[in-house]
C-alpha positions as CSV (number, residue, x, y, z in Angstrom):
1,M,-37.1,21.9,-11.2
2,T,-35.3,19.7,-13.5
3,S,-33.4,22.7,-14.7
4,V,-32.0,23.5,-11.2
5,A,-31.0,19.8,-10.8
6,V,-29.0,19.9,-14.0
7,F,-27.5,23.3,-13.2
8,L,-26.5,21.8,-9.6
9,C,-24.9,18.7,-11.2
10,L,-23.0,20.8,-13.6
11,A,-21.7,23.1,-11.2
12,T,-20.7,20.4,-8.9
13,A,-18.8,18.5,-11.8
14,L,-17.1,21.9,-12.5
15,V,-15.8,22.5,-9.2
16,H,-14.8,18.8,-8.7
17,V,-12.7,19.1,-11.9
18,L,-11.4,22.2,-10.9
19,L,-10.3,21.0,-7.4
20,V,-8.8,17.8,-8.7
21,F,-6.9,19.9,-11.3
22,L,-5.6,22.0,-8.5
23,H,-4.4,19.0,-6.6
24,V,-2.4,17.4,-9.5
25,A,-1.2,20.4,-11.2
26,P,2.4,21.7,-10.3
27,P,2.5,24.2,-7.2
28,N,1.3,27.5,-8.1
29,P,0.1,30.6,-6.4
30,L,-3.7,29.6,-6.8
31,S,-3.2,25.9,-5.5
32,R,-1.2,27.4,-2.6
33,Q,-3.8,29.9,-1.5
34,Y,-6.6,27.2,-1.7
35,S,-4.6,24.2,-0.5
36,R,-6.9,23.7,2.5
37,Q,-10.1,23.7,0.3
38,V,-8.5,21.5,-2.2
39,D,-7.2,19.1,0.5
40,A,-10.7,18.9,2.2
41,W,-12.3,18.1,-1.0
42,V,-9.8,15.7,-2.5
43,F,-8.9,13.6,0.5
44,P,-9.5,10.8,1.0
45,L,-12.0,9.7,-1.6
46,F,-10.5,11.6,-4.6
47,E,-6.7,11.4,-4.2
48,Q,-4.9,11.4,-7.4
49,N,-1.4,9.9,-8.0
50,W,0.8,8.8,-10.6
51,R,1.7,5.3,-9.7
52,L,-0.3,3.9,-12.5
53,F,2.6,5.0,-14.6
54,A,5.5,4.6,-12.0
55,P,4.2,1.6,-9.7
56,D,5.6,1.6,-6.1
57,P,5.3,-1.8,-5.3
58,E,4.7,-3.1,-1.8
59,S,7.8,-4.0,0.2
60,V,5.8,-5.5,3.2
61,N,2.5,-7.7,3.5
62,R,0.3,-6.3,6.1
63,Q,-2.5,-8.3,7.8
64,I,-4.9,-6.1,9.4
65,S,-7.5,-7.3,11.9
66,A,-10.1,-6.0,14.1
67,R,-11.8,-6.9,17.4
68,T,-14.6,-5.1,18.8
69,M,-16.1,-4.3,22.5
70,H,-19.8,-4.4,23.5
71,T,-21.2,-3.5,27.0
72,T,-23.8,-6.0,28.0
73,P,-27.1,-4.7,29.9
74,D,-25.5,-5.7,33.1
75,G,-22.3,-3.7,32.6
76,A,-20.0,-6.6,31.7
77,M,-17.4,-5.9,28.8
78,Q,-17.4,-8.3,26.1
79,V,-14.6,-8.3,23.6
80,S,-14.7,-10.5,20.6
81,G,-12.0,-12.4,19.0
82,W,-9.9,-10.8,16.1
83,F,-11.3,-10.8,12.6
84,D,-9.0,-10.8,9.6
85,L,-9.9,-7.8,7.5
86,T,-7.1,-8.5,5.1
87,A,-8.2,-12.0,4.4
88,V,-11.8,-10.8,3.5
89,D,-10.0,-8.4,0.9
90,G,-7.9,-11.2,-0.4
91,S,-10.5,-13.5,-0.8
92,A,-12.5,-11.0,-2.9
93,V,-9.8,-10.2,-5.1
94,R,-8.7,-13.9,-5.6
95,H,-10.0,-15.7,-8.6
96,N,-11.8,-12.6,-9.6
97,A,-11.1,-11.4,-13.1
98,F,-12.6,-7.9,-12.6
99,P,-11.8,-7.5,-8.5
100,S,-13.4,-4.1,-7.1
101,H,-11.0,-1.2,-6.2
102,T,-12.6,-1.2,-2.7
103,A,-11.4,-4.5,-2.0
104,Q,-7.8,-4.2,-3.6
105,N,-7.3,-0.7,-2.2
106,M,-9.6,0.9,0.3
107,L,-8.0,-0.9,3.4
108,R,-4.5,-0.8,2.4
109,R,-4.6,3.1,1.5
110,A,-6.5,3.9,4.7
111,W,-3.8,2.3,6.6
112,S,-1.0,4.1,4.4
113,S,-2.9,7.5,4.9
114,Y,-3.1,6.7,8.7
115,L,0.6,6.2,9.0
116,E,1.6,9.1,7.2
117,N,-0.5,11.3,9.6
118,H,0.3,9.5,12.8
119,V,3.1,9.4,14.8
120,S,4.0,6.2,17.1
121,D,1.7,7.2,19.9
122,D,-1.4,7.2,17.5
123,Q,-2.3,10.4,18.8
124,P,-4.2,12.7,16.1
125,R,-2.4,16.0,16.3
126,T,-4.0,17.5,13.1
127,Q,-7.5,17.5,11.7
128,R,-6.1,15.4,8.7
129,A,-4.9,12.9,11.2
130,L,-8.1,12.9,12.9
131,M,-10.2,12.4,9.5
132,T,-7.7,9.3,8.5
133,Q,-8.4,7.9,11.7
134,Q,-12.2,8.2,11.6
135,Y,-12.1,6.8,7.9
136,L,-10.2,3.7,9.0
137,T,-12.5,3.3,11.9
138,N,-15.5,3.4,9.5
139,I,-13.9,0.9,7.0
140,A,-13.2,-1.6,9.8
141,S,-16.5,-1.4,11.8
142,D,-18.5,-1.6,8.5
143,R,-16.8,-4.7,7.5
144,V,-16.8,-6.3,10.9
145,A,-20.6,-5.4,11.1
146,A,-21.3,-6.9,7.7
147,H,-19.5,-10.2,8.4
148,R,-20.2,-10.7,12.0
149,G,-23.5,-8.5,12.9
150,G,-24.4,-7.6,16.4
151,S,-23.7,-4.4,18.0
152,F,-20.7,-3.0,19.4
153,E,-19.4,0.5,21.2
154,A,-15.6,0.2,20.3
155,I,-13.2,-1.2,17.9
156,Q,-9.5,-1.8,18.0
157,L,-7.3,-2.9,15.1
158,R,-4.2,-4.7,15.0
159,V,-1.5,-4.5,11.9
160,A,1.0,-7.2,11.5
161,T,3.9,-6.2,9.0
162,V,6.1,-8.7,7.4
163,P,8.7,-7.5,5.2
164,I,8.7,-9.2,1.8
165,A,12.3,-10.9,1.1
166,A,14.2,-9.4,-1.5
167,G,16.2,-11.0,-4.3
168,T,20.0,-10.6,-4.6
169,G,20.0,-11.0,-8.1
170,T,17.8,-12.0,-11.3
171,G,16.9,-15.5,-12.6
172,A,15.8,-18.7,-11.1
173,G,19.2,-19.4,-9.2
174,A,19.1,-15.9,-7.4
175,A,18.8,-16.4,-3.5
176,A,16.4,-14.6,-1.6
177,V,17.5,-12.2,1.2
178,A,15.7,-13.1,4.5
179,P,13.3,-10.2,5.7
180,T,13.7,-8.8,9.0
181,A,11.4,-9.8,12.0
182,A,7.7,-8.9,11.6
183,D,6.2,-6.2,13.5
184,T,2.7,-6.2,15.2
185,R,1.3,-2.6,16.0
186,Y,-2.0,-2.6,18.3
187,L,-4.0,0.5,17.9
188,P,-5.9,2.0,20.7
189,W,-9.5,1.3,21.3
190,W,-11.7,3.8,19.1
191,K,-15.5,4.6,19.9
192,V,-18.0,3.7,17.2
193,E,-21.3,5.5,16.7
194,A,-23.9,3.1,17.2
195,D,-25.6,4.0,13.9
196,S,-22.2,3.9,12.0
197,H,-22.1,0.3,11.5
198,G,-25.5,-0.5,10.6
199,N,-27.0,-1.5,14.0
C-alpha cells in the first residue's frame, strides 16, 4: 500500500513538473498540441510568470467589496451592507514581516484574471472566463463567510479603481500628475452554493 502511495505521489509530481515546464517554455509543437491540458492544470493555482525579475508595478489602487443576499423563510430578500475585502487583505499584510501569498496576491490576481477573460458586460463566453468567475466568487464568498458568518445564496462584487498619480520627474521637488477620475464597477449577482462558504 505504501509503495502505491509513493508511486502516485512521484507520478503526480512528475506530471506537474512536465506541465509547468510546457507552460513556461518557449512555444513549441508539444506545448501547442497540449495547450488545453496544460492550461487546465496550471490555471489558476500554478500560474508562472517572470514578474519577480521584471516587476510590473500597479498603476491603480483597487478596492474590492462584496455584499450578500439571503432569502428569509418568509420569502423576503435581505441584502447585506458592503464588506471591504481589500481592507482585510491590507490589514493582514500591514506590519507583518512575513505576509502570506494569499493575503498579498490571491484577490488581486483573481480580479486581474477576471478582467483578462471578460468583456464589459461580464458574461463568460469561454470556459476559462467561467472558471475565473467561479474562482473570484469562491474567494469572495469564503472571505465574507469567515468574517461575517451567516448563510447567503448570492454575492455581488463592487470594484472601485483609482489611478495612482504619476510623478513628472524624480527627486523631492517633482510634482505629481493628478490621476484621472475613479471608476466603480458593479458585477452581477452570482449564485453561491450553500456548502461552498462553510454554511
